N, C-alpha and C positions, 0 to 999 in steps of 0.2 A: 129828371131822373131819379134821384134820390127819395120823391117824393109815392114813387110806384112800386119800391122794390119790396117792400113791406106785402103789399097787395097780393104781388107776383108770389112770394114763396109763400104766404100762407092759404093764399087760394089754391094753388097746388097742392100744397101738404092738403086741404081740407077736401079738394076735389078724389085726390087717391084714397084718402081713409073715407070718405062718408061719400062719396057721387055728388051731385049737381048741391045738394042741402051743404055740403060739406064746403062745395066752392063760395057759395054766399055767406057760410058763417066767416070763413077763413077769408074772405074780402073785407067784409065788417071788422075783422078784428086786425086784419091789414092795416087798413086805412087807420083806424086809433093808435096803431102802433107808429106808422108813416107820421101822423100828425105829434105825436110826443117826441120822435126821434129830430123832425124838424124843428121844432120846439129849442130844444136842448142842444141842436146845434149851432141856431141861433144865438142862445144864450152862451154860449159857451166861445164864442167869438173871441179875438182880440179886442174889438170895441166894444165888450157887453160890459153892461153896469150892471153892478153888483145890486143895486139897491132896487132893479126891475126885475127881479127873480119872481117874486112874490113869495107869499106866506110857504113854508114848510111845514109839511104835517107829519 
């Protein structure tokens, strides 16, 4: 469920703003958001290893 929320929200906003092209663009942005959010949630859990976070830029 958590991995589709960004796609739904961004796709809806994109479609309402720019039609079918905005829908596709929103889905791409939503996909990127979902991937980043999912990774952040996995790394912030109680069993997360602080050395597994990778470099911070």
